[in-house]
N, C-alpha and C positions, 0 to 999 in steps of 0.2 A: 473504493471497492477493491476486491482482489479478483483478478481474472487470469484464467489460463486458456490459451488459444487451442482451438481443435486442429488435429493433424491434417496433413495433406495439402498445405499451404505453400506458396512459392518461397524459396530461400532469398534472403536479402543480398543486395549488392554491397560493396565496400563504400565506406564513407572516406572523404578526403580529409587530410589533416594529419598532424604529427602528434603522437601521444607523449613524446619526450622519453621513451625508453627503447633500449635496443630490443630486437625481435628475436634474438638467438638465445634468450635466457632459459628456454624450456618451460616457461610459464604461459600456457596458451590463452588464459582468460583473466581479465581484470575488472574488478568492480571499481568505479570511480564516479565523480560528480559529472553530470552531463554538460556539454557545452554547445555553443551555437552550431559548431560544425557537424553536430549529431542530427540536425533538423531533418535531413533527407531520410536517414534510417529510421528515425522515430515516427516520421510521417508514414512510412511504410507499415510500421507496427500498428499505428492508429488505423490504417485502412483495413487491418484485419479485424479489429473489434473497436467500434466507435463508442467511446465512453465519455462521461464528463470530466474525468481526470485525465484522459488521453483522447481529446476529440479528434475526429477526422476532418480538421480544419487547419490548413497550414498556418493561417493568420493567428488562431488561437494557440496553435503549438509553439509558434515563434514567440508569442507573448509568454507562455508558460516557461520556455527555456530562458528568456530574458529575465523573468522574474527569479528563476532558480539561480542563475548566475549572480544576479544581484544579491540574493540571499546568502550565498556562499562567501561572496566578497565583503558583504556587510557585517556579517557576524565576526569575520576575522578582524575587521576594523573596529569591532565593538560598537557599531553605529546603527545596528539593524533594530527594527521593531518586531518582536516575535509575532505579533498578530498579522504581519504582512509577509511572513516568510513561507516559502515553499522550497523544498529540496528534492531534486529529481536526480536519481542514480541510474546508471546503465551498467549492464554486464557487456564487456567488450571482447569480441572474438579478435584477438590480436593478430591473427594471421591476415585478417582483412581490415581491421580497424573499425569494424561495423559493430554497433550495438545489436544484441540479440535478445535483449530483455530489458525492462525498465521497472522501477519502483519509486515511490514518492512519499514524502512526509509533508503534510500540511501543518505547520507549527501551531495554529489556532484555527480550528473549524468551528466558527460561530462568533461573529462580532456584530457590533451595532449596524455596520454597513452591509454585512452579509451573515444573517443568522444562520444557525445550524437548526434544521427542521427534522422532526421525527414524528412518528405516530406510536404513542405509548399503548402497550397492551394491558388492558385493565380486565376485571371480572365484575360481573353483575349477576347476583343470584336472585332468581324469581321464583316464587312458589304460591300455590293456592290450595285451599282445602276442597272447593267445589268449582270445577272438577279437581280432582287430586293430580296435581301437576307440579314439577320442580325442574327448573332450568338453570344451568351453570353457563352464562353467556361469556364469550370473549367479546370485548368492546375496545374499539380503536378511538383514540383521542389525539388530535393534532397538537403538538407542542413544538416550542422553539426555544433556543438559548442564544443570548448575545454574549455570553462569556463561555464559549465552548471549549471542548477538549482538543488535544492534538489528535490528528487523524493519520493513519497509515493506510496507504492504498496504491493504485496505479500499477500494480504488480502484473506485468505482462511478459510472458516468456514464449519464444518462438517454438512451435511445435517440434521442430527437429532436435531440440535440446531438452524435451521433457523426459521424465522417467529414466534418467541416466545415473550412473553411479555417483557422479559429481554432485547430484542434488542442486542443480542450478537455482530452481524455485525457492528452495530454502536459503540459498545465499542471498538471493534478491531480497527476500523477506528479512533475513537477520541483519543485513548490512544497515538497514534503517535503525534498528535497535543498537548496534554498535555505535553509530553516529550520535544517537540520543544519549547514550552512556558517556560519550565524550563531551557533550554540551547540554547538561541537564537544565542549565539556566535558560536555554531557549525554547524549552517545551513546557506544556502544561502538566498539572498533577494528575490529570486522567488522560488515557489514550484510547482511541476508538478505531474500530475496523468494521466496515460494512462489507458483507459477503454477498456474492452474486445470487440472485434468486432464480427459481425455475422459469424456463421459457417454454412455450408450447412447440408444436412440431413445425410451426411456420416462423419460429424465432421471435414471437410476440410476447409481451409480458401480460399474463393474464389479469393481474390485479389492476394494472393501469387501464386495460382495455374496458373493464367493467366499472371503473371508478374515476380515475384521473382524466381519462379522455372525455368522459361525459361532464365533467366539472369545467374543463378548460377548453374543449374543442381542439386540443393539440394532440399530436402523435406523441409517443413516448420519446422519440429522439428530439423532436422540436422542443418539448417541455425541459428535457434534460439539458439541451443546448442553452435554452433561455435562462435556466437557473444558474448556469455557469457565468452569466452576465449580470443578471438582475433577478432577485428571488421575491420581489414585491408581489408578483401575481400569486404566489402561493397564498399569502394572507388575503389577497383580495378575492380570489375564486374558490379557495377550499373552505367549506363550511366549519365553523367553530362548534361543531356538535358531535355527539358520540355516534359512531358507526358500528352498529351490531353486526358482527361477522356472520351470524346466522342468516342475515339478509342477502349475503353474496351467494353466487352460484357454488354448488358443492365442489367443483373442480378447482374454483379459486380458493375456497376454504382449505382445501387439501394441501395447497402449496404455500399458503400465506405464512410468512416467517420462516420457511424452510430453505435450506441451503441447496443450491443446484448441485447435481452429481459432480460437475466439474470443479466445484469449489470445496468439496467436502474434505480433501486433503488439506487445504488452507485452513479450514475449521479445526481439523485435528491438531494442526501445527500450532494455532494460536492458543487452543485450549491447553496444549501441553506446556506452554510457557507462561500460563497465568491468566488468559483472557477467559471471560464468562459471558453468557447471553445477558443482555441488558433489558429484555422484555420490551424492546422498541424495534420498529421496523422503518425502512425507508418509505416516505409517503408517495413515492413514485413507483417503485417496483415491488415493494413488499419484502425486500430482502433484509434479513436480521442484522442488528447491530450487536457487536461483541465489544466488551471493553474491559479495563483493568486500571488500578492505580499505577502510575508510570513506575513508581519505585518498587512495585510488586512484580513487574514483569521479570521472570527469572533471568533471562539473558542480559538484561540491562543491569540487574543487580549483581550479576556474577561476572560481568566484564571486568578484567584486571589490567592495570597499568604495569608494563614491564619494558626494561630497556633492551634494545636489540642486540643479540649476541650472535653474529654469523657464524655458522658451524654446520657440521654434518648432522642431518636428521634422517632417519630411516623413512623410506617412502610409505611404509606401513604404520608410521607413527601417529599419534593423536592429532586429528585435524581440527583446527580452530580458524575463525575468521579474524585476520589480523589487519589492522588499519594504521595508517600513517597520514599525517598532514604536513605537506612541505611546499616547496616551490611549484609543484605541479598540482597542488590542491589535495583534495581527499582521495585516497586510494585504499583499496582493500583486497586481500586475497584469502581464499579458504586453502589453507596449506598445512602440512605436518610440521608440528613443532614440539619442543620439550620446554615446558614451563618450570622455571625455578622460583625461589623466594623474591628475587629481585630483577631477574632477566628471563628473557625468552630466546632459546636457542632456535634459529630459523635459517633456512638455506640461504647462502649468499646471493644466489639468483632471484630469491624471493624479495630480499632486501633491496636488490637492484631495482626490480619493478616497482616496489613500494617508494623507492627514492629515499630510503631510510639508511642512514650510516650507522656504524657500531656505536651503541651508547645512546641512540635516540629513542624517545619514548614511543611505544606502540600500544594500542588498545587491543586487548585479546579477549575474544567472545567465544564462549563454548558453542558447539554445534550438537545439541542433544538429538 
């Protein structure tokens, strides 16, 4: 899922630890792979919005971080199984060392051990001569895949950093595609994103309340948390029959498959880079799935490999998301650059933060 937090929430405290770069470089924010030292700050993020990808559970968050750290280390050792990989990124405020946002790649969402579940939206036309009637029904049918796509999700940005000129939400989103462009062999041929569905005034999910809760006896949060551990109950308790949307309350019909107002910006961004609606919804909250062939995502396709050329770049120059992998792991910045046929001119302080010396290879992603 893609989430944005509501304003008016408490500011984060600093995390402990050393990022391995000097703090006087004039680069205030850094995108990087998450580490165990980020657990406290990420737990505070999770407290603001409890989701399956970022659960409000310290034990599960610690397991997610451990899995992410293992994934980053394993692919570098060329020993990882893509079906087991999850990559968690953070946007770090370098003044405090604290993450102020996260985003996630699940390398393969849908395996034999943990299928990818969805409800496909179909149509059923019904008509009669006596009485003269014709209906164009929307029908939901539960489906699943054990050979699923790559999923991008877990995007959470602290409200103090929303709607700013730096476009931090876009940075957190695009850093995942920059990383996928670096390592296409680690990801599936299709990429999926689930967008947040609408909630009622009490913060409840209307679709779950009238459907999932009655089938399982679980609250939405209980079911969401359980599915992160074991999804067998979905096949056991959800009926394998068509659900006619017309049988649902009208207020549920109105929001089914619709994107929540807070996620409409994310929808626009995804569609701008090549994602399209899949006529599928999440069986829990009714949120829509968007997808694309991985190679057709424009910013993956248009990411360039260039060698670093430290030099003067006007602050008003073209901004791109530039990444490097070195002793400190994966790091990325959104920074002004000048892109040439073989090299990219980038400010020396940006090279310092990335840990990239002259002539080292950088992945350069457009920021449309």
